[in-house]
N, CA, C and O of each residue as an XYZ file, in Angstrom:
388
protein
N      56.402    -10.291     25.070
C      55.852    -10.563     26.384
C      54.553    -11.370     26.233
O      53.678    -11.026     25.438
N      54.455    -12.442     27.011
C      53.265    -13.293     26.974
C      52.181    -12.707     27.876
O      52.471    -12.003     28.843
N      50.933    -13.010     27.543
C      49.811    -12.550     28.357
C      49.600    -13.522     29.520
O      49.570    -14.738     29.331
N      49.458    -12.973     30.707
C      49.283    -13.777     31.916
C      47.863    -14.335     31.966
O      46.906    -13.575     31.813
N      47.700    -15.647     32.178
C      46.351    -16.226     32.239
C      45.657    -15.875     33.555
O      46.303    -15.499     34.533
N      44.341    -16.004     33.557
C      43.554    -15.826     34.786
C      43.553    -17.167     35.519
O      43.394    -18.219     34.900
N      43.728    -17.124     36.826
C      43.776    -18.351     37.615
C      42.501    -18.502     38.428
O      41.983    -17.529     38.976
N      42.004    -19.723     38.502
C      40.784    -19.996     39.261
C      41.069    -20.209     40.742
O      40.190    -20.045     41.589
N      42.333    -20.583     41.044
C      42.685    -20.849     42.435
C      44.192    -20.650     42.630
O      44.954    -20.587     41.665
N      44.593    -20.556     43.869
C      46.024    -20.446     44.178
C      46.758    -21.715     43.754
O      47.900    -21.660     43.298
N      46.097    -22.849     43.907
C      46.710    -24.115     43.523
C      46.995    -24.144     42.025
O      48.060    -24.589     41.598
N      46.037    -23.669     41.232
C      46.231    -23.601     39.783
C      47.383    -22.657     39.435
O      48.201    -22.956     38.565
N      47.438    -21.517     40.124
C      48.528    -20.561     39.880
C      49.882    -21.143     40.288
O      50.878    -20.954     39.589
N      49.916    -21.844     41.411
C      51.146    -22.473     41.886
C      51.683    -23.466     40.853
O      52.879    -23.488     40.564
N      50.793    -24.281     40.303
C      51.184    -25.262     39.281
C      51.702    -24.568     38.027
O      52.665    -25.023     37.410
N      51.054    -23.459     37.651
C      51.472    -22.709     36.467
C      52.896    -22.182     36.644
O      53.740    -22.357     35.765
N      53.165    -21.529     37.797
C      54.484    -20.926     38.005
C      55.565    -21.975     38.207
O      56.747    -21.680     38.030
N      55.191    -23.172     38.567
C      56.186    -24.246     38.692
C      56.739    -24.645     37.327
O      57.831    -25.207     37.236
N      55.982    -24.352     36.258
C      56.384    -24.749     34.908
C      56.758    -23.573     34.007
O      57.247    -23.785     32.897
N      56.535    -22.329     34.466
C      56.778    -21.154     33.631
C      57.697    -20.159     34.333
O      57.763    -20.118     35.561
N      58.390    -19.375     33.555
C      59.266    -18.336     34.098
C      58.531    -17.002     34.149
O      57.914    -16.605     33.161
N      58.583    -16.306     35.276
C      57.958    -14.976     35.363
C      58.573    -13.994     34.364
O      57.923    -13.030     33.961
N      59.815    -14.234     33.968
C      60.497    -13.324     33.047
C      59.811    -13.260     31.687
O      59.953    -12.273     30.965
N      59.068    -14.310     31.337
C      58.343    -14.315     30.067
C      57.101    -13.427     30.117
O      56.498    -13.155     29.079
N      56.715    -12.975     31.301
C      55.473    -12.223     31.478
C      55.726    -10.796     31.950
O      54.801    -10.120     32.400
N      56.956    -10.338     31.852
C      57.315     -8.991     32.293
C      57.629     -8.134     31.074
O      58.348     -8.556     30.168
N      57.074     -6.920     31.068
C      57.396     -5.964     30.019
C      58.711     -5.298     30.409
O      58.734     -4.410     31.262
N      59.780     -5.718     29.798
C      61.120     -5.260     30.180
C      61.350     -3.783     29.893
O      62.276     -3.185     30.443
N      60.521     -3.185     29.040
C      60.666     -1.752     28.750
C      60.272     -0.900     29.946
O      60.740      0.230     30.078
N      59.434     -1.415     30.802
C      58.930     -0.645     31.939
C      59.619     -0.987     33.256
O      59.125     -0.625     34.324
N      60.737     -1.670     33.193
C      61.448     -2.032     34.419
C      62.372     -0.888     34.835
O      63.172     -0.386     34.045
N      62.235     -0.495     36.097
C      63.093      0.543     36.664
C      63.627      0.032     37.995
O      62.900     -0.620     38.745
N      64.889      0.322     38.294
C      65.421     -0.142     39.581
C      64.701      0.536     40.743
O      64.390      1.726     40.695
N      64.450     -0.237     41.769
C      63.820      0.305     42.975
C      64.881      0.969     43.835
O      65.986      0.451     43.995
N      64.531      2.116     44.383
C      65.449      2.850     45.253
C      64.759      3.058     46.591
O      63.641      3.570     46.652
N      65.432      2.659     47.657
C      64.895      2.799     49.004
C      65.918      3.554     49.856
O      66.623      2.933     50.651
N      66.014      4.873     49.708
C      67.074      5.625     50.383
C      66.955      5.645     51.905
O      67.963      5.797     52.596
N      65.754      5.494     52.435
C      65.557      5.584     53.887
C      65.371      4.227     54.556
O      64.941      4.143     55.706
N      65.700      3.170     53.826
C      65.526      1.832     54.371
C      66.540      1.585     55.478
O      67.743      1.771     55.292
N      66.041      1.168     56.620
C      66.905      0.901     57.768
C      67.022     -0.613     57.945
O      66.071     -1.344     57.670
N      68.178     -1.084     58.402
C      68.311     -2.530     58.648
C      67.278     -2.987     59.674
O      66.993     -2.275     60.636
N      66.726     -4.164     59.467
C      65.713     -4.667     60.390
C      66.319     -5.547     61.478
O      65.597     -6.154     62.269
N      67.625     -5.612     61.511
C      68.264     -6.404     62.565
C      69.164     -5.494     63.398
O      69.595     -4.431     62.950
N      69.429     -5.938     64.600
C      70.266     -5.163     65.506
C      71.403     -6.041     65.991
O      71.198     -7.205     66.337
N      72.586     -5.485     66.012
C      73.753     -6.198     66.506
C      73.740     -6.168     68.029
O      73.543     -5.119     68.643
N      73.954     -7.335     68.626
C      74.050     -7.423     70.081
C      75.313     -8.191     70.432
O      75.884     -8.904     69.607
N      75.727     -8.025     71.670
C      76.852     -8.797     72.173
C      76.283     -9.801     73.174
O      75.510     -9.440     74.062
N      76.668    -11.037     73.019
C      76.099    -12.097     73.845
C      77.198    -13.066     74.246
O      77.917    -13.575     73.385
N      77.337    -13.323     75.510
C      78.340    -14.283     75.981
C      77.684    -15.655     76.106
O      76.685    -15.820     76.807
N      78.257    -16.624     75.421
C      77.757    -17.995     75.459
C      78.892    -18.930     75.827
O      80.049    -18.664     75.500
N      78.572    -20.022     76.506
C      79.613    -21.009     76.795
C      80.199    -21.548     75.490
O      79.473    -21.765     74.520
N      81.499    -21.758     75.473
C      82.173    -22.240     74.265
C      81.564    -23.541     73.762
O      81.414    -23.736     72.556
N      81.214    -24.425     74.680
C      80.642    -25.711     74.277
C      79.321    -25.512     73.531
O      79.028    -26.237     72.580
N      78.528    -24.534     73.962
C      77.259    -24.255     73.291
C      77.506    -23.707     71.883
O      76.834    -24.107     70.933
N      78.461    -22.802     71.753
C      78.801    -22.246     70.437
C      79.271    -23.366     69.510
O      78.871    -23.418     68.347
N      80.106    -24.249     70.012
C      80.601    -25.359     69.188
C      79.464    -26.284     68.776
O      79.432    -26.763     67.642
N      78.530    -26.537     69.692
C      77.379    -27.389     69.355
C      76.519    -26.739     68.273
O      76.039    -27.417     67.364
N      76.330    -25.439     68.374
C      75.555    -24.708     67.363
C      76.275    -24.779     66.016
O      75.632    -24.925     64.976
N      77.597    -24.675     66.031
C      78.365    -24.755     64.788
C      78.234    -26.144     64.156
O      78.155    -26.262     62.933
N      78.211    -27.182     64.971
C      78.040    -28.542     64.452
C      76.661    -28.678     63.804
O      76.535    -29.209     62.701
N      75.621    -28.191     64.504
C      74.264    -28.249     63.930
C      74.189    -27.465     62.623
O      73.597    -27.925     61.647
N      74.788    -26.288     62.614
C      74.779    -25.442     61.424
C      75.471    -26.145     60.261
O      75.004    -26.100     59.123
N      76.587    -26.791     60.565
C      77.326    -27.510     59.539
C      76.470    -28.635     58.952
O      76.477    -28.851     57.740
N      75.742    -29.343     59.796
C      74.870    -30.421     59.327
C      73.784    -29.901     58.389
O      73.393    -30.578     57.438
N      73.301    -28.689     58.671
C      72.231    -28.106     57.846
C      72.778    -27.200     56.750
O      72.021    -26.621     55.971
N      74.103    -27.086     56.701
C      74.777    -26.290     55.678
C      74.320    -24.828     55.693
O      74.015    -24.241     54.654
N      74.284    -24.260     56.904
C      73.968    -22.837     57.067
C      75.038    -22.213     57.964
O      75.668    -22.922     58.748
N      75.251    -20.913     57.864
C      76.196    -20.257     58.773
C      75.722    -20.405     60.221
O      74.520    -20.441     60.485
N      76.669    -20.490     61.152
C      76.277    -20.764     62.536
C      75.458    -19.633     63.143
O      74.597    -19.887     63.986
N      75.708    -18.388     62.734
C      74.911    -17.288     63.281
C      73.466    -17.377     62.781
O      72.535    -17.048     63.516
N      73.281    -17.814     61.552
C      71.926    -18.030     61.038
C      71.253    -19.165     61.795
O      70.065    -19.093     62.107
N      72.019    -20.215     62.089
C      71.489    -21.341     62.853
C      71.033    -20.868     64.229
O      69.971    -21.262     64.709
N      71.832    -20.033     64.851
C      71.489    -19.504     66.173
C      70.197    -18.693     66.104
O      69.343    -18.814     66.983
N      70.048    -17.867     65.069
C      68.818    -17.072     64.905
C      67.617    -17.986     64.698
O      66.542    -17.731     65.242
N      67.792    -19.048     63.916
C      66.695    -19.983     63.675
C      66.275    -20.670     64.975
O      65.085    -20.805     65.257
N      67.255    -21.098     65.758
C      66.956    -21.780     67.018
C      66.258    -20.844     68.002
O      65.303    -21.235     68.673
N      66.740    -19.611     68.080
C      66.109    -18.636     68.975
C      64.675    -18.339     68.549
O      63.767    -18.312     69.379
N      64.481    -18.118     67.260
C      63.141    -17.807     66.759
C      62.180    -18.959     67.030
O      61.035    -18.741     67.424
N      62.650    -20.185     66.817
C      61.813    -21.370     67.057
C      61.411    -21.455     68.528
O      60.250    -21.721     68.842
N      62.351    -21.234     69.411
C      62.068    -21.319     70.847
C      61.131    -20.208     71.301
O      60.254    -20.437     72.133
N      61.310    -19.015     70.761
C      60.426    -17.899     71.119
C      58.999    -18.196     70.664
O      58.052    -17.979     71.420
N      58.837    -18.695     69.428
C      57.496    -19.073     68.941
C      56.883    -20.137     69.844
O      55.701    -20.071     70.182
N      57.690    -21.111     70.228
C      57.222    -22.188     71.099
C      56.757    -21.639     72.445
O      55.697    -22.020     72.941
N      57.540    -20.757     73.027
C      57.188    -20.171     74.326
C      55.907    -19.340     74.237
O      55.058    -19.413     75.125
N      55.765    -18.551     73.166
C      54.543    -17.768     73.004
C      53.339    -18.685     72.822
O      52.259    -18.402     73.341
N      53.516    -19.766     72.097
C      52.437    -20.722     71.886
C      52.016    -21.353     73.206
O      50.823    -21.491     73.475
N      52.980    -21.736     74.027
C      52.688    -22.336     75.337
C      51.978    -21.333     76.230
O      50.991    -21.664     76.887
N      52.485    -20.101     76.254
C      51.892    -19.092     77.130
C      50.484    -18.738     76.660
O      49.616    -18.457     77.487
N      50.241    -18.746     75.348
C      48.914    -18.463     74.802
C      47.935    -19.555     75.214
O      46.787    -19.266     75.553
N      48.390    -20.829     75.185
C      47.539    -21.950     75.570
C      47.167    -21.847     77.051
O      46.016    -22.069     77.430
N      48.169    -21.504     77.892
C      47.916    -21.377     79.327
C      46.970    -20.217     79.614
O      46.109    -20.327     80.487
N      47.113    -19.132     78.910
C      46.271    -17.971     79.107
C      44.839    -18.266     78.707
O      43.906    -17.934     79.438
N      44.657    -18.892     77.546
C      43.294    -19.203     77.088
C      42.675    -20.317     77.930
O      41.456    -20.347     78.099
N      43.483    -21.226     78.460
C      42.954    -22.304     79.299
C      42.462    -21.738     80.621
O      41.496    -22.244     81.193
N      43.117    -20.697     81.108
C      42.732    -20.094     82.374
C      41.480    -19.257     82.284
O      40.832    -19.008     83.301
N      41.117    -18.807     81.072
C      39.945    -17.975     80.904
C      38.706    -18.751     80.561
O      37.616    -18.182     80.502
N      38.846    -20.056     80.329
C      37.667    -20.861     79.941
C      36.840    -21.221     81.121
O      35.818    -21.891     80.978
């Protein structure tokens, strides 16, 4: 096992890890599998009715980005929610000035 160097900055550390494998710096004798018996899924299944044309459009976008369409849908929803919160935050802070 190699000794890990001290880093002066995150940038220096980033450059180091870009050229080195973390596996060279791990003491393999002390590795134990992690067990999380009470871990609950962080996602919830929902049922959602969408127009077929919208589903097909999402599938086309997903195909272009080479991701599953349900993942594409989650990405699009998350992006829009962040955008809406950002807009509402701007309006709220603008009204208090």
